[in-house]
Phi, psi and omega in degrees: 000138180276121179252156177279111179231131180257133178277158176297139184267160175293320178270156176295145179250130173251120179260121175257119185249129186240136156291173181245296183297126180066011172245307173260340180234146183292343185217171175299139184297325182293335183275004183249044176136315185296305184302318180295326184288342180255015170084021180249148163286148184301310180298321179296320180297312183292327177295318178296317181296316181295320179295320180295319178298317181293316183296330184250011181050053195245146172303134185296331178286321174297324181294316182290329178292321177297315180296326176295316177301313183292317185289335180287337182300130181087352180249309180192166178280126182276083181258168176301317181296319178302316180292322178294325178294321175297320179300325180297337180267001181288129180281137179248157177298157178306135174086353184297319184304323184262350189301309192297314180290322179298316180290324176299315181295318178300316178297317182300321180292342180250014175076027179234129175277118179259129176237144182247134181229144173256132173232100191221146172276351176287188187267127180302318184298322180288323176297321178301333181279348180287158182301312180300319180295317180294337179268004176081030185292331192251136173295322181200142175249111174260112183200170175295150181202162178259158163256158191234144179279185184297332179273004178087001181269147179296135182235341187191152176293136173268320176220139172233108186261111176258183191293327177279327179297336180300330187296330180300329183288332175297320178292326177294317179296318180304317187264352183077017180259085197272336183290134185296341181257001184281113184288351183293350177300336180273353180290152174280132177243131175295150181309322181290343182264353180293129183282315179230092178300152182302332178295342179254034176238141171242129173247126181244120183210182188231350190207182182297337179291347179264355188301314180304318179292318180299315182296319181295315180296316180298317186303326185252024171092008178274196187230131178239136184233128175267140181249138172231158182277117186288342178290316178277334183058025177280108183253009186302321182290321180286326174299318180297315180294327179291316179298326183271009180059034176276327182233156177264333184214164170217159183200156175291157180285070178226111185259015181290156177298134180085357178288169179301317180293318179301313180293323180295311181294323177297323178296322178293323176297316178301315181296320178301315180300315180291317180301318185290329174297315180294322177298318180297317179295319180301310182291327178293318178295320180295315178298318181295322180294316182293332182266359183280000000 
């Protein structure tokens, strides 16, 4: 089987990994049209999903996917296109539409290849319907998803991505082994063969569900950023994550040019360019010493 594998680049690669709900968008994607269309109040839907998960000792992501399947009956066919159409209506934070290409271009001018990845417990199909995804902003979208029957309707979860499961995708990005079924992610890679070392990763998220990824990235020298909604200005969650050493920085959900987040990420790109020069000198000196 042919798997998607990325080779190590001549230039350093910086991988920016994003949660989606309340990180790129101000609210949960399902609450921006889907829940209302199946006759539920937003709070009522999530209460039902949480109760179903508790009653069946079930993963909360599998529970909400089951509730989506059940609630669609009698309203419309739950197809990939239907979910993508709902995704097209999802509101994004200011500046998100232009962010990905602008940051890629900034990195290129400084000798750094910038790649964008989604790591989300939300629905891949809905993320695929957003404008950035349709324009090819993301190298890979890792998210929960459905599999579909012969008539094109969703019949069963294909992936259910929870907060600890997200961490496996960081290792895939690290090694360039991007396909979710590629077993080579478990292979040992020599340091020189690592495509994206953790020091060259940024994880951007908004809540405790992002903590395992944030901790992993932090542990190996990368950068974690907490996002809060500047309209509500509720910073309690980022203050908590900062106190607990889960994140290194926080910023409002504004991806516009010149925003706090924009300047922060550009500073990390600048640092990455300098770090990689130092790493190259370090390894050259080390090799020369060992061969002397």
